[in-house]
N, C-alpha and C positions, 0 to 999 in steps of 0.2 A: 333643521326643519322648522317651518312656520307652524305655530299652534293652529289647530283646526277648530273653528267655532261653529256649532250647529244651532240654527234657530228653529225651535220646535214649539208646537202649541196647537190649539184649536184653529179652525178656519177663521180668517178675518180678524185676527188679533193684532195685525200690524207687522208680521214677519218680513214681508217684502219691503215695506217702508223702512224698517231698521236695516235690512240688507243694503238698500241704496244709500242710507246714511253712513254705514260703516265702510262701504267701498267707494264712497263719494262719486257714485255714478247714478244713472237712471236705467241700469241694465234690467232690473226686475220689473215686470209689469205690475202696476198697482191700480186697483179699482175698489169701489165701495160695495163689493159683494163677495161672499165666500167662495172658495174653490178655484180661484183664478190660477194659483201656482199648482202645478201638477208634478213636475220633475224636480230632482235635485239640481240646484243651480249654484255654481261655485263662483266666488269672487275673491279678490285680494284687496287688503287695506293696510294702512300704516298709521301708527300713532307714535310720534316722536321717532325714536330709533328702533322701534319694534314693529315687525310686520306680522300679519296673520292671514289666514284663509277663512272665509265665511261660506257656510252652506245654507242656502234658503231652501225650505221644504214646503210641501203641501200640508194642509191642516189635517189633524187627527181628531176624529169625533167619537170613535169607539163603536159606532154602529155602521161601519162601512160596508157597502155592497158594490159590486161591479167595479167601475173605474175608480171609485173612492177607495176601495180596498187596495188597488194597485198603487194609488197615491200614498196610502198609509205605509205600505211596504217600503216605498222610497224614503219616507221620513224615518222609519226604524233603521234602515241601512245607514242613513246619515248619522244617527245617534251612535251606531257602532264605529263609524269612521272617525268621530270627533274626539278631540282631547277635552273640550269644554262644551257644555250644553247650556244655552240660554233658553230657559223654559218661559215662554211669554204667555201672559194672561191679560184679560181685558178688564180694566178697572171699572168701566161703565156697565159691563154686563154682569160683573160680580163672579163669585165662585160657581162653576158649573160641574156637573157629574163627570164630563169628559176631562176636565182639569185634574180631577182626583185620579182618574184612570191613568192619565199620562204620568202623573207624579208617582204612582205605584210602580209603573214600568221603569221609570228612571231610578227609583230606589233599588229595584232588583238588579238593574244594569250596573249600578255602582259607578256611574259617571260623575265627574265633578260638575255639579249643576248649580246654576244661578237662577233664582226666581225673579223674573222681570215683570213688573206690573206696568203695562203700557196704557196710554190714553188717560194720563192723570192730569192733563192740562185743564185748568178751570175747576179742579176738584181739590178738596182738602186732603193732602197726601195720606196722613195717618188714618183717616176714615176710609179712604179708598183702598188701603192695603189691609185693613183689619181682617177681612174674611180669609185672606190668603195665608195667614199664619197657620191655619189648620192643615195645610198641605205638608207641613213638617219638612220643608226643604231649606230652612234657615231664613235669614232676614230677606224680606222682599225688597227689591230695588225699584223705586218709582221712576219712570221716564215718560217722555212724550216724543216718540220717534219722529212724528211728522214735523215737529219744531226743533228737534235736536236737543231738547232739555235733558240734562243729566246723562246723556249718552257717552260723552267723552269721559266723564268721571267713572261710569260703569266699566268701560273698556280698559281704562287705566288700572282699575282694581283687578279685572279679569286677567290682564297680561302681566301683572306684577311678578309672578313666580317664573316667568319665561325670560330667557336671555335676550340681549339686544341683537339686532340684525347684523350679520357679517357685512362690513363696509365693502368687501371685495365682491359681494354677490351682485347679480344683475338686478335691474329694476323689478320691483314687485309687480306681479300681474302680467308680465310679458311672457307669454308662453312661446318657446321656440318651436320651430318645425313648420311643416306645411299645414295651413289652415284649410280644411275641406268642408265646404258648405253642402249639406244634403238637402236638396230642394225639390219641390213638386207640388201637385195638387193634394188636397186632403185625402187621406185613406189610400194612398198608393203604396205604402209600406216603408216610409222614410225612417220611422223610429225602429221598426224591425230590422232594417238594414244597418242602422247605427249600432244596435245591440249585437248583431251578427259580426260586424267588423271589429267590435270591441271584445267579443267573446264573453259578455255578461249582460244581465238585464239592467242596463244602466238608465234607460229612460222608459217611461210608461208606454205600454203598448196595449191598445184596447180596440175592439172591433166597432169603432165609432168615429165618424169623420170629425176632425178638429180636436183630437186628443191632446196634441202638443200645442201649447199656446205661446210659448216663449222660445227664443233662440238659445239653446243650451250648448255651451262650450265644454268640451271634454278633452283635456290633454292626455295623451298616452304615447307609448313607444311600441314599435313593431320592428323586430330584428335590429334593435339598437338605434332605430331612426325615429326622431320625434315627429308626432303629428298632433293636430288639434281638430277633432270632429265637431261640427256645429249642426245639431239637429234643429230644424226650423219648423215653424207652423206652415200648414198647407195654405196655398193662395187660391181662393175661389174667385169667380167672376164678381165684379163690383156690385151688380144688382142683387146678388145672393148674400151680401155681407150686411148684417143688420146690427149685431152687437158691437158696442163701442170697444170692448176688449178684443174682439176679433179684428177690428180695424187697426188697433195698435199692434196686434200680433203680426199682421201683414206688413206694417211699417218696419217692425223688427226683422222680418224675413228679408225685405228688400235691402235693409242696412247690412245684414249678414252677407248678402250676395256681393255687395260692394267691397266689404272688408275681407272676404275670404280670398285665398290664392287660387283655389280650384273648386268649381262647383260640380257636384254630381247631381245631374238632373234625373230624377226617378220617374219613369213612365209606367203606366199600368197596361200590361199586355192584354188584359181581359176586357177592359173598356175601350182600348184603342186610343189613338191620338184625338184630342179635342182642341178646340180653339184656345182654351186657357193654357194648354201646354205650349202652344206656339207663341202666345203673348209673353209667357214667362221666359222662354228661350230667347225671344227678341230682347227682353230686358237684360239677360245675361250677356248677350252679344254687344248691346249698346254700352254696358258697363265695362266691357273689355276683359271679362274674366275668362280664365282657362276653363275648359268644359269637358266633362266625361258624361256620356249618355248611358243610363242603366235601365233596361226594359225589364221590369220586375213581374213576378207571378207567371213566369214563362213555363214552369213545370205544370204538367197536366193539360197543356193547351193542345188542341187538335192540330194536325198538319195544315189543314186549310186556313185555320185562324192564324197560325204562325206565318204562312205565306202572305196573308193579307196585311199583317202588321209590318213585315219586312218591306212590302211594296209601298205601304203608306209612309213609312219612314224615309224611304228613298225618294218618294215623290214630293213629300211636303217639308222635309227637313234639309233640303238642298243648301239652305243658307247656313246650316251648322255642320256642313260636311267635313269640317276640320276636326270634329270631335271623334274620339274613339267610341265605338258602340259595343255594349255588352248585353247579353241576354242572361238574366240571373233569376234565382229564387232566394230572396232574403230569408224566407222562413226556413228553408232547408239548407241554405248556404251554397247552393250551386253557383259557381262562377264568381262568387263574391271576392275571393282572394285575388282574382285577376285585376280587380279595380285598382289596386295599389300601383301596379306597374304602369297603368295608363295615367294615374294621378301624378306619379313621379315624372313621367315623360312630358306631360302637359306643363307641369311646374318648371321643369328645366327649359322647355321651349319658350315659355313666357318670360323667363329671366335671362335668355341668351344675349350675348354681346358679339357683334361682328365688326371687323375693321372696315374703314371707309374704302380701302382698296378693293376688298372682296365684294362689297355691295355695289360699288361702281362697275366692277368687272361683270357682275351678274346683269346689271342694268344694260351695259353696252352689248352683251351677248344677246339679251332679249330684244333690244332695238334692232340689232343686225338680223335676227331671225324674223322679226315682224315689225316693220317701221310704223311709227305713229302716222295718222292721216294728215292730209293737207288741209289747212284752214286759211281761207281768203288768199289762196294761191301760194301760201308759205307753209312748209312742212313744220310741224311741231318738233322741237329738238329737246331731247332729254340728255343732259351732259354728265351728271354725277349723282351719287346717292350716299347718304350717311345715316347712321342710327340716331334717332332723336329721343329715344326712351325705351323702357322695357315694362313688361307686365301691364298691358300687352306691348309687344314690340312695335315701335314706331319707326318707319323708314321715311326719311325726308329726301325727296327727289327734286333736283334743281334743273331748270331748263328755260325755254321760252314758250309763251302761249300755253302754259300748263293748265290754265283755267278752262281752256277749250278741249281738254283731253276727254274723249268719250268714256262712258262708264264701262263699255265692253273692253276697252284697252286697259283700264285700271284693273279689271278682273283678270285679264291676261297677265299683267305684271304680278298681281297677288299670287296667282297660281304658279307662276314661274319661280318667284322667290321662295314660296312654300316648298316646292318640289326640290329645288337646288339646296336650300338650307335645311331640308328635312324637318320642318316645323310641323308638329302635330299637337292638337289639343288646345290651341290658343289662336284667337284671331290675330291678323297682322293689319296694322293701320298704316296707311300711306298719307303723307302730306306732300303736296306738289307746290313748288315755289318758282316763280319767274323772277329773273333778275341776275345780278352778278354772282359769280362763284364766291361763297363765303370764305373759301380758303385762298382766294387771290389776294396777295399782299397789297395790291393797289385798289381793292374793292371800296375802301372808304376815302380814296383820294378825290380831289376836285378835278374838274375838266382841265383847268389850267395846269395843275400838277401833272396830270397824265400827259398833256401835250408837251410839257417841258421834258418829261422822262423819255418820251418818244424822240424828241429832238436830240437829246443826249445820246440815245441809242443809235440814231442815224449818224451822228458825228463820229462815234466810235467805229462804226462799220466803215465809214469813209477813210479814216486813218489806217485801218487794217488793210484796205484795198490798195492804198498808196504804197504800203510797204511791199 
């Protein structure tokens, strides 16, 4: 097992900066104000032949109320999970009462703790560390996380007691299983749904829009099957986004949509469908992600309100009719377990592979049932189909005049292939190409070579007839 390193300390001491340095990523949001990190964020790193897992946490100040208290709970949970704690303090701010409170907790917890004095760049190290000896946690280690100074030396010391990585193990940081992105507007219940699917209070839930600020990846297993849940920040309309941190949160969310295998779009049954839901769904569709729709806060809704929501979904979400629809209560768990079946089905459909013979046969049956229209006195001909990719499935259709194929006929082909192949939960993309059959052995031959081959064919036929 990899050693687990928790980064703890007051807000704005540089924990997320060190997290990014240790994982060699930019996964954690970093800004020059306190309280940006709220949930536990996990990452993987490697130094030489040794690998490790890092947990970034929200700051602990000791006088938490409201959402800050929930953030502090996440930090204390990370301490319990960790093998090693890097207790970070700020050399420029000096020793603070909250530092002493955290040090007392770590002593009671009896975790292996390293005292890390950050932001020592430009300062005389011994002077910068002098105050922190009073914490009684051993020798302070001076670093500058933003520049990487002394960070490698620190981690080398921290990992010294742990064995080297097994060379037969898979790549560090690659979580197997289906990556599920939980997306939606702020305050629709995404984090509540994540906690319900995991069966634990894994991410901060608070009755305030914008609680989640980063994309939090959580690997887990359900019935011996691996998954990775990604809780994302809510995406608001652009005109309502003012904080720089929120703009980066939205970028993280859009990146998470592109990288996940299946997106669970959470809709709020009580506020109904709004334009931002449609814009976000359109982004999922254009990204080619498999999709499951979850209408949350369904419990306690009156019958008339339920009928209106169903009617709005049917009328306005026709472009996402390939997605399975669930009516759930993330708070009480109603219908949440059914999401996994739809996620599995959507993932399997998105990664399906079909033979050229089968796809061509479906195309020919569709053309026989309903022929393409005439263009300039010539009928459009569709000859063959083959698969050009997966996740989402791409079907390449060859014929002539395909550039003139009407959108209505393309929708007809999409619906036909979806029905025959039983594809649910993922978009199907079609590419139409005019020209020679790519599987024709003479496709790349010149006109002279083709004429010579035809002449030889006629000579053979003439000899056969004389016999």
